[in-house]
C-alpha positions as YAML, in Angstrom:
chain: A
units: angstrom
residues:
- id: 1
  name: MET
  ca: [-0.10, 53.30, -26.09]
- id: 2
  name: LYS
  ca: [2.84, 51.98, -23.75]
- id: 3
  name: LYS
  ca: [6.08, 54.56, -23.70]
- id: 4
  name: LEU
  ca: [9.24, 52.99, -24.08]
- id: 5
  name: ILE
  ca: [11.80, 55.86, -23.52]
- id: 6
  name: SER
  ca: [15.13, 55.73, -24.50]
- id: 7
  name: CYS
  ca: [18.11, 57.40, -22.81]
- id: 8
  name: CYS
  ca: [17.58, 60.37, -24.56]
- id: 9
  name: GLY
  ca: [13.85, 60.73, -24.00]
- id: 10
  name: LEU
  ca: [12.51, 59.49, -27.52]
- id: 11
  name: ASN
  ca: [9.66, 57.30, -27.10]
- id: 12
  name: CYS
  ca: [10.59, 54.10, -28.82]
- id: 13
  name: ALA
  ca: [7.04, 52.67, -29.09]
- id: 14
  name: THR
  ca: [6.29, 55.31, -31.58]
- id: 15
  name: CYS
  ca: [9.56, 54.99, -33.72]
- id: 16
  name: GLU
  ca: [8.90, 53.49, -37.26]
- id: 17
  name: ALA
  ca: [12.08, 51.51, -37.11]
- id: 18
  name: ARG
  ca: [10.81, 49.89, -33.92]
- id: 19
  name: ILE
  ca: [7.48, 49.18, -35.24]
- id: 20
  name: ALA
  ca: [9.09, 47.85, -38.45]
- id: 21
  name: THR
  ca: [10.98, 45.49, -36.59]
- id: 22
  name: VAL
  ca: [8.52, 43.95, -33.72]
- id: 23
  name: THR
  ca: [5.84, 43.63, -36.85]
- id: 24
  name: ASN
  ca: [8.58, 42.47, -39.36]
- id: 25
  name: ASP
  ca: [7.06, 44.96, -41.88]
- id: 26
  name: ASP
  ca: [9.52, 44.92, -44.95]
- id: 27
  name: GLU
  ca: [7.29, 48.23, -46.38]
- id: 28
  name: LEU
  ca: [7.51, 50.08, -43.19]
- id: 29
  name: ARG
  ca: [11.44, 49.54, -43.39]
- id: 30
  name: LYS
  ca: [11.28, 50.70, -46.81]
- id: 31
  name: ALA
  ca: [9.37, 53.88, -46.10]
- id: 32
  name: THR
  ca: [11.42, 54.46, -42.83]
- id: 33
  name: ALA
  ca: [14.51, 54.27, -44.66]
- id: 34
  name: GLU
  ca: [13.39, 56.60, -47.30]
- id: 35
  name: LYS
  ca: [12.14, 59.05, -44.84]
- id: 36
  name: TRP
  ca: [15.43, 58.94, -42.65]
- id: 37
  name: LYS
  ca: [17.61, 59.58, -45.79]
- id: 38
  name: THR
  ca: [16.16, 63.02, -46.12]
- id: 39
  name: ILE
  ca: [15.27, 64.00, -42.44]
- id: 40
  name: TYR
  ca: [18.43, 62.62, -40.89]
- id: 41
  name: ASN
  ca: [20.89, 63.06, -43.93]
- id: 42
  name: VAL
  ca: [21.85, 59.51, -44.32]
- id: 43
  name: PRO
  ca: [21.58, 59.02, -48.14]
- id: 44
  name: ASP
  ca: [23.25, 55.52, -47.73]
- id: 45
  name: ILE
  ca: [20.66, 54.22, -45.23]
- id: 46
  name: SER
  ca: [18.72, 51.13, -46.52]
- id: 47
  name: PRO
  ca: [15.58, 49.18, -45.47]
- id: 48
  name: ALA
  ca: [18.01, 46.32, -44.00]
- id: 49
  name: MET
  ca: [19.31, 48.74, -41.75]
- id: 50
  name: ILE
  ca: [16.10, 49.45, -40.32]
- id: 51
  name: ASN
  ca: [15.95, 46.83, -37.19]
- id: 52
  name: CYS
  ca: [15.84, 47.94, -33.49]
- id: 53
  name: THR
  ca: [14.04, 46.91, -30.35]
- id: 54
  name: GLY
  ca: [14.94, 50.07, -28.71]
- id: 55
  name: CYS
  ca: [17.79, 51.35, -27.10]
- id: 56
  name: ARG
  ca: [16.66, 50.13, -23.34]
- id: 57
  name: GLU
  ca: [15.09, 46.94, -24.67]
- id: 58
  name: GLU
  ca: [16.18, 43.44, -25.26]
- id: 59
  name: GLY
  ca: [17.14, 42.61, -29.06]
- id: 60
  name: VAL
  ca: [18.51, 43.89, -32.21]
- id: 61
  name: LYS
  ca: [19.70, 47.64, -32.30]
- id: 62
  name: ILE
  ca: [19.88, 50.30, -34.82]
- id: 63
  name: GLY
  ca: [23.43, 50.75, -36.57]
- id: 64
  name: HIS
  ca: [24.26, 54.05, -34.25]
- id: 65
  name: TRP
  ca: [23.40, 52.36, -30.90]
- id: 66
  name: SER
  ca: [26.93, 51.16, -30.23]
- id: 67
  name: THR
  ca: [28.32, 54.54, -30.76]
- id: 68
  name: CYS
  ca: [25.52, 56.87, -29.33]
- id: 69
  name: GLN
  ca: [27.58, 59.22, -26.97]
- id: 70
  name: ILE
  ca: [24.06, 60.16, -25.36]
- id: 71
  name: ARG
  ca: [23.48, 56.52, -24.37]
- id: 72
  name: ILE
  ca: [27.28, 56.12, -23.54]
- id: 73
  name: CYS
  ca: [27.18, 58.70, -21.35]
- id: 74
  name: ALA
  ca: [24.02, 57.72, -19.36]
- id: 75
  name: THR
  ca: [25.53, 54.32, -19.01]
- id: 76
  name: LYS
  ca: [28.80, 55.50, -17.62]
- id: 77
  name: LYS
  ca: [26.68, 57.38, -15.09]
- id: 78
  name: GLY
  ca: [24.91, 54.55, -13.93]
- id: 79
  name: PHE
  ca: [21.47, 56.11, -15.59]
- id: 80
  name: ALA
  ca: [18.91, 54.29, -17.30]
- id: 81
  name: THR
  ca: [18.12, 57.81, -18.88]
- id: 82
  name: CYS
  ca: [19.37, 61.23, -19.09]
- id: 83
  name: GLY
  ca: [16.18, 62.17, -16.96]
- id: 84
  name: GLU
  ca: [18.31, 61.17, -13.88]
- id: 85
  name: CYS
  ca: [21.28, 63.45, -14.75]
- id: 86
  name: LYS
  ca: [21.19, 66.97, -12.85]
- id: 87
  name: GLU
  ca: [23.28, 68.13, -15.87]
- id: 88
  name: MET
  ca: [20.51, 67.11, -18.53]
- id: 89
  name: ASP
  ca: [19.04, 71.01, -19.10]
- id: 90
  name: THR
  ca: [22.39, 72.29, -19.91]
- id: 91
  name: CYS
  ca: [23.91, 69.18, -21.53]
- id: 92
  name: SER
  ca: [25.44, 69.82, -25.20]
- id: 93
  name: LEU
  ca: [24.96, 66.27, -25.98]
- id: 94
  name: ILE
  ca: [21.29, 65.85, -25.57]
- id: 95
  name: SER
  ca: [20.15, 69.44, -26.19]
- id: 96
  name: PRO
  ca: [20.21, 68.96, -30.20]
- id: 97
  name: VAL
  ca: [17.43, 65.89, -29.48]
- id: 98
  name: HIS
  ca: [15.45, 68.14, -27.36]
- id: 99
  name: LYS
  ca: [15.52, 70.97, -29.88]
- id: 100
  name: SER
  ca: [14.39, 68.69, -32.65]
- id: 101
  name: VAL
  ca: [12.13, 66.64, -30.76]
- id: 102
  name: PRO
  ca: [10.71, 68.71, -27.57]
- id: 103
  name: GLU
  ca: [8.46, 65.51, -26.93]
- id: 104
  name: ALA
  ca: [11.81, 63.85, -25.81]
- id: 105
  name: LEU
  ca: [12.30, 66.34, -23.11]
- id: 106
  name: PHE
  ca: [8.88, 66.22, -21.92]
- id: 107
  name: ASN
  ca: [9.29, 62.53, -21.62]
- id: 108
  name: LEU
  ca: [12.33, 62.66, -19.45]
- id: 109
  name: LYS
  ca: [10.96, 65.25, -17.18]
- id: 110
  name: ASN
  ca: [7.98, 63.04, -16.58]
- id: 111
  name: LEU
  ca: [9.14, 59.79, -16.01]
- id: 112
  name: ASN
  ca: [7.23, 57.95, -13.17]
...
């Protein structure tokens, strides 16, 4: 499967929100909203909020995209991803993502 690596290293190609968006799958939107209520502690998320094509792709973005401090930081530095930043391994912004999803760090360190 093609990888679509976000600024923080998450693979948007495997993200349930992106899959639901590009396939227009309302059942997956509903299931994703229910799942995210618990794992991301966002009790007010609704299926209508599950719309995103990925932070580095054209199209609709998930609600927190515009305020994502990781994306904002990378953009201000002129980077496509945090993988270009020499401070990535010690960055307090991105470390919580990499602690919960180690694959994201792997993705950034292995970009071609």
